[in-house]
C-alpha positions in Angstrom: 33.6 19.2 88.8 31.2 16.5 90.2 29.0 14.8 87.6 25.8 16.2 89.1 27.1 19.8 89.0 28.5 19.3 85.5 25.1 18.2 84.2 23.5 21.2 85.8 26.2 23.4 84.4 25.7 22.2 80.9 21.9 22.5 81.2 22.1 26.1 82.4 24.5 27.0 79.6 22.8 25.3 76.6 19.3 26.2 77.8 20.2 29.9 77.3 20.1 29.1 73.5 16.7 27.4 74.0 15.3 30.5 75.9 16.7 32.8 73.2 14.9 31.1 70.4 11.8 30.5 72.5 11.6 34.3 73.2 11.9 35.0 69.5 9.1 32.6 68.4 6.7 33.1 71.3 5.4 36.4 69.8 5.5 35.4 66.2 2.4 33.2 66.0 0.1 35.3 68.1 1.3 38.7 66.7 -2.2 39.5 65.4 -3.8 38.5 68.8 -1.4 40.7 70.7 -1.9 43.6 68.3 -5.7 43.6 69.1 -4.8 44.8 72.7 -3.3 48.0 71.4 -4.6 50.9 69.2 -3.0 51.4 65.8 -0.2 53.9 65.6 -0.8 56.5 62.9 -3.4 54.3 61.4 -0.8 51.7 60.4 -0.9 48.0 61.2 2.7 47.1 60.5 4.1 48.4 63.8 3.4 45.0 65.5 6.1 43.5 63.3 8.7 45.6 65.2 8.1 43.3 68.2 10.0 40.7 66.2 12.4 43.0 64.5 13.2 44.9 67.6 14.1 41.7 69.5 16.4 40.6 66.7 17.9 44.0 66.4 19.1 44.3 70.0 20.0 40.6 70.4 22.3 41.0 67.4 23.6 44.5 68.0 24.7 44.2 71.6 26.4 40.8 71.2 29.7 42.4 70.3 29.7 44.5 73.4 28.5 41.6 75.6 31.2 39.3 74.4 33.9 41.8 75.1 32.5 42.6 78.5 32.7 39.0 79.3 36.3 38.9 78.3 37.0 41.8 80.6 34.7 41.4 83.6 34.1 37.7 83.6 31.9 35.4 81.5 30.0 34.0 84.4 29.1 37.4 85.7 27.8 38.7 82.4 26.0 35.4 81.7 24.1 35.6 85.0 23.2 39.2 84.5 21.8 38.1 81.1 19.3 35.8 82.7 18.3 38.5 85.2 17.9 41.1 82.5 15.9 38.6 80.4 13.5 38.0 83.4 12.9 41.7 84.1 12.1 42.8 80.6 10.1 39.7 79.8 7.8 40.6 82.8 7.6 44.2 81.7 6.6 43.1 78.2 3.6 41.4 79.7 2.7 44.3 81.9 2.8 46.7 78.9 -0.8 45.5 78.1 -2.0 47.8 80.9 -0.4 50.8 79.2 -2.4 50.2 76.0 0.7 51.3 74.0 2.0 49.3 71.1 5.1 51.4 71.1 5.9 50.6 74.7 5.3 46.9 74.0 7.8 47.1 71.1 10.3 48.9 73.3 10.0 46.2 76.0 10.5 43.5 73.4 13.6 45.3 72.1 15.0 45.6 75.6 14.2 41.9 76.2 16.5 41.1 73.3 19.5 42.4 75.2 19.2 39.4 77.4 20.2 36.9 74.7 23.0 39.2 73.7 24.4 38.9 77.2 23.7 35.1 77.5 24.7 33.4 74.2 28.3 34.6 73.6 29.3 34.3 77.3 27.5 30.9 77.5 29.5 29.7 74.5 32.7 31.1 76.0 32.0 29.2 79.3 31.3 26.0 77.4 34.5 26.5 75.3 36.6 27.2 78.4 35.3 24.2 80.4 36.3 21.6 77.8 39.4 21.0 75.7 39.0 20.2 72.0 37.7 16.7 71.4 34.6 14.6 70.9 32.9 15.7 74.2 33.3 19.4 73.4 32.0 18.8 69.8 28.9 17.0 71.2 28.2 19.8 73.7 28.4 22.5 71.0 26.1 20.3 68.9 23.7 20.1 71.8 23.9 23.9 72.1 23.0 24.2 68.4 20.1 21.7 68.8 18.5 24.0 71.4 17.6 26.4 68.5 14.9 24.3 66.9 13.8 22.9 70.2 13.4 26.4 71.7 11.7 27.8 68.6 9.0 25.1 68.5 8.5 25.2 72.3 8.2 29.0 72.2 5.7 29.0 69.3 3.6 26.3 71.0 3.4 27.9 74.4 2.9 31.3 72.8 0.0 30.1 70.8 -1.4 28.1 73.7 -1.4 31.1 76.1 -2.7 33.6 73.5 -5.5 31.3 72.3 -6.6 29.7 75.5 -5.6 32.1 78.3 -4.3 35.6 77.9 -1.2 36.6 75.9 0.7 38.5 78.8 1.1 35.1 80.4 3.5 34.2 77.6 5.9 36.7 79.0 5.2 36.3 82.7 5.7 32.6 82.7 8.9 33.1 80.6 10.1 35.6 83.2 9.7 33.0 85.9 11.8 30.5 84.1 14.6 33.1 83.5 14.5 34.1 87.1 15.0 30.5 88.2 18.0 30.1 85.9 19.4 33.4 87.1 19.5 32.2 90.7 20.8 28.8 89.7 23.6 30.2 87.7 25.2 31.8 90.7 25.5 28.5 92.6 26.2 26.1 89.7 28.7 27.8 87.4 32.3 27.6 88.7 34.3 30.9 88.9 37.4 29.6 87.1 35.9 28.2 83.9 37.4 30.8 81.7 40.6 32.7 82.0 40.5 36.4 83.1 43.5 38.7 82.6 45.1 39.8 85.8 44.9 43.4 84.7 41.6 44.0 82.9 42.1 45.7 79.5 40.4 49.0 78.7 37.1 49.0 77.0 36.9 50.2 73.4 34.2 52.9 73.9 34.8 54.5 70.5 34.4 51.2 68.8 31.4 50.4 70.9 29.5 53.6 69.9 30.4 53.6 66.2 29.8 49.8 65.9 26.4 49.8 67.6 25.2 52.9 65.8 26.2 51.5 62.5 24.5 48.2 63.0 21.4 49.8 64.4 21.0 52.3 61.5 21.7 49.7 58.8 19.2 47.3 60.5 16.5 49.9 60.7 17.0 50.9 57.1 16.9 47.3 55.8 13.8 46.6 57.9 12.0 49.7 56.8 12.9 49.4 53.2 10.1 46.9 52.3 7.6 48.8 54.5 8.1 52.3 53.2 10.0 51.8 50.0 13.7 52.2 49.3 13.2 55.5 47.7 11.8 57.0 50.9 14.4 59.6 52.2 14.6 58.4 55.7 15.4 54.8 54.6 18.4 55.6 52.4 19.5 58.3 54.8 19.7 55.9 57.6 21.5 53.4 55.4 24.1 56.0 54.4 24.6 57.1 58.1 24.9 53.5 59.1 27.6 52.8 56.5 29.5 55.9 57.6 29.5 54.7 61.2 30.7 51.2 60.1 33.6 52.8 58.1 34.5 54.8 61.2 34.2 51.6 63.3 36.7 49.8 60.9 39.1 52.7 61.1 39.0 52.7 64.9 39.4 49.0 65.3 42.6 48.9 63.3 44.1 51.4 65.7 42.5 50.4 69.0 44.7 48.9 71.7 41.9 46.6 72.9 39.5 46.5 70.0 36.0 45.1 70.2 36.7 43.1 67.0 40.1 41.2 67.3 41.2 41.6 63.7 44.6 40.0 64.4 42.9 36.7 65.3 40.9 36.6 62.0 42.1 34.7 58.9 40.8 33.4 55.6 39.3 30.3 57.2 37.2 32.4 59.6 36.2 34.7 56.7 35.0 31.7 54.6 33.0 30.2 57.6 31.3 33.5 58.5 30.4 34.2 54.8 28.8 30.7 54.6 27.0 31.3 57.9 25.6 34.6 56.6 24.3 33.0 53.4 22.9 29.8 55.0 21.2 31.5 58.0 19.9 34.3 55.8 18.1 31.6 53.7 16.9 30.0 57.0 15.5 33.3 58.2 13.5 33.7 54.9 12.3 30.1 55.1 11.2 30.5 58.7 9.3 33.8 58.3 7.7 33.0 54.9 6.7 29.5 55.9 5.0 30.9 59.0 3.2 33.4 56.8 2.3 30.8 54.2 0.7 28.5 56.7 -1.3 31.2 58.4 -2.3 33.4 55.5 -2.6 30.9 52.6 -3.5 27.7 54.5 -5.3 29.6 57.3 -3.6 27.7 60.1 -3.9 29.0 63.7 -0.7 29.7 65.8 -1.1 26.4 67.6 -1.6 24.5 64.3 1.6 26.1 62.9 3.5 25.1 66.1 2.3 21.6 65.7 3.5 21.4 62.2 7.0 22.4 63.3 7.0 19.7 66.0 9.3 17.3 64.0 12.1 20.0 64.0 13.5 19.2 67.4 13.6 15.5 66.7 15.4 15.9 63.4 17.5 18.5 65.1 18.6 16.1 67.8 19.6 13.6 65.1 21.5 16.3 63.3 23.2 17.4 66.5 24.4 13.9 67.2 25.6 13.5 63.6 27.4 16.8 63.7 29.2 15.9 66.9 30.4 12.7 65.2 31.3 14.3 61.9 33.3 17.1 63.5 35.7 14.5 64.9 35.9 12.4 61.7 35.7 14.7 58.7 37.1 18.2 58.0 35.0 21.1 59.3 34.9 22.4 55.8 32.9 19.4 54.7 30.5 19.8 57.7 30.0 23.4 56.6 29.3 22.3 53.0 26.7 19.8 54.2 25.0 22.5 56.2 24.7 24.6 53.1 23.1 21.7 51.2 20.6 21.2 54.0 19.7 24.9 54.0 19.2 24.9 50.2 17.1 21.7 50.3 14.8 23.0 53.0 14.1 26.3 51.4 13.6 25.1 47.8 11.2 22.4 48.9 9.1 25.1 50.7 9.3 27.3 47.6 7.3 24.9 45.6 4.5 24.4 48.2 1.1 24.4 46.6 -1.9 26.1 48.2 -3.7 22.7 48.8 -1.6 19.7 49.7 -1.2 17.2 52.5 1.2 18.3 55.2 3.2 15.1 54.8 4.1 15.6 51.1 6.4 18.7 51.2 5.9 20.7 54.4 7.0 17.8 56.6 10.1 17.1 54.5 11.1 20.8 54.5 10.7 21.0 58.3 12.7 17.8 58.9 15.6 18.9 56.6 16.1 22.4 57.7 17.4 21.7 61.3 20.3 19.8 59.7 21.5 23.1 58.3 21.1 24.9 61.6 22.7 22.2 63.7 25.7 21.6 61.4 26.4 25.3 60.6 26.3 26.8 64.1 28.6 24.4 66.0 31.0 24.1 63.1 31.4 27.8 62.9 31.6 28.3 66.7 34.3 25.6 67.1 36.4 26.9 64.3 36.3 30.4 65.7 36.9 29.1 69.2 40.0 27.2 68.1 41.3 30.2 66.1 40.8 32.8 68.9 43.2 33.4 71.8 41.9 32.4 75.3 41.2 36.0 76.3 39.0 36.5 73.2 36.8 33.4 73.6 33.7 35.6 74.2 34.4 37.5 71.0 34.6 34.3 69.0 31.1 33.3 70.0 29.9 36.9 69.5 31.0 36.9 65.9 29.1 33.8 65.0 25.9 34.9 66.7 26.1 38.4 65.3 26.6 37.0 61.8 23.5 34.7 62.3 21.3 37.5 63.6 22.3 40.1 61.0 22.2 37.8 58.1 18.6 36.9 59.0 17.7 40.6 59.3 19.2 41.6 56.1 17.9 38.6 54.2 14.4 39.4 55.4 14.8 42.9 54.1 15.9 41.6 50.7 13.1 39.1 50.5 10.6 41.8 51.7 11.7 44.0 48.8 11.1 41.2 46.3 7.7 40.6 47.8 6.8 44.3 47.7 7.8 44.6 44.0 5.6 41.5 43.1 2.7 42.8 45.2 2.5 45.9 42.9 1.7 43.7 39.9 -1.9 43.0 41.1 -4.3 42.4 44.0 -6.0 39.4 45.5 -5.2 36.0 46.8 -3.1 34.8 43.8 -0.9 37.9 43.9 -0.3 37.3 47.6 0.7 33.7 47.0 3.1 34.7 44.2 4.6 37.4 46.3 5.3 35.0 49.1 7.0 32.7 46.6 9.1 35.6 45.5 10.4 36.0 49.0 11.2 32.3 49.1 13.2 32.6 45.9 15.5 35.2 47.5 16.3 32.5 50.1 16.9 29.9 47.4 19.5 32.3 45.8 21.3 32.8 49.1 21.4 29.1 49.9 22.6 28.4 46.4 25.4 30.9 46.8 26.2 29.3 50.1 26.7 25.9 48.5 29.1 27.4 45.9 31.1 29.2 48.5 31.1 26.1 50.7 32.4 24.0 47.8 35.2 26.5 47.1 36.1 26.5 50.8 36.1 22.7 51.0 38.3 22.2 47.9 40.7 25.0 49.0 41.0 23.5 52.4 41.5 20.0 51.1 44.3 21.1 48.8 46.0 23.1 51.5 45.6 20.9 54.5 44.5 17.5 53.3 41.9 15.5 55.3 42.7 17.5 58.5 40.4 17.1 61.5 39.8 19.6 64.3 41.6 17.5 66.9 44.8 17.4 64.8 
């Protein structure tokens, strides 16, 4: 395609990851400001957190379906629909202020999360289908990964700006305008023949869809509610048991399905190692992100805009990490890139774990924020490229879906584990010191996950080196 159209094509695709992360962070900082517009539900003040959890839940749950729909119907079509869906529900989230219902706001946020589920896996499939394996493809996947820290910081900054200086619904109305623009542009810029579509569309695995989505939703809700209501509460463990039952049913169905949602035949030990490392590393990242945000606001009393400003170095270090990753993927084995990402995740979270209450930003907080994007921008493209190169052409959307689903669910489950640790420590006392120690308990859960990721990454690297030698992706 012409160079001008190619630039616009790449921009529309990679910006979907930017918008995904911006939508996640835009409500995180001003969550207390937004909650003031709604009455409490049942006298509880923790329902506002569901605006974050609901978005993550749907964006992770529906990715498997969206990736498969892209393989069947066409990646461009589902990708464009994703931007349109994103625009509609972002606007409705802003308009929920007039209903004075926090539950409606949370529902709109959850529905908003389906947009990224449609966008990200199909965007990655379009990117994978447009370029053959090589340096250019590696750099573009690295650019896609870099959009995560850039989008998060931008979303947090604009969210804090609108909430503090204007009115919080404009966070979502302005975001909807951007999505609408990209929705229209995608129809004219993205070529029709980027990815291969089968001449005869395969049947859709409805049984796998129902059992898989139900299992993921039930487990996610149970893990999220565990720290809030206690793991001994009947509805928490009941939901967890039902979720596990549905996942067992899903596994049984997928082994026998003609066109399964999860292409088990394309999976191998290399994919399993990569996904396990992704789960541990990104789980640690999710804990670091959530607890650092809380530490800065609750312990150091920073405003949403001040927190966003402190995260400002992340896109810069992320850009350096993205360029480095694109180079490394062509010159060293992907197993080594994966191990380096685990080391970065571990370094970032353990530095934050030892943050004192009073200290200059430049001593530890700055270092932690600079280091963490290296984990993100090495792990995501490495995993995506491995799965893309191990999946058949008709399953490219599912390759991307597996990575993004693993990322989202590892963050969700990790936050549930960290929240449980925090809840146990909170019971030991009251006051400011107890709160600080409880937050550090959550951090330590992330340290353990990242440490396990390093050990698994080392095993994977040594195993791959003995089996394949210094093999590069292009070989």
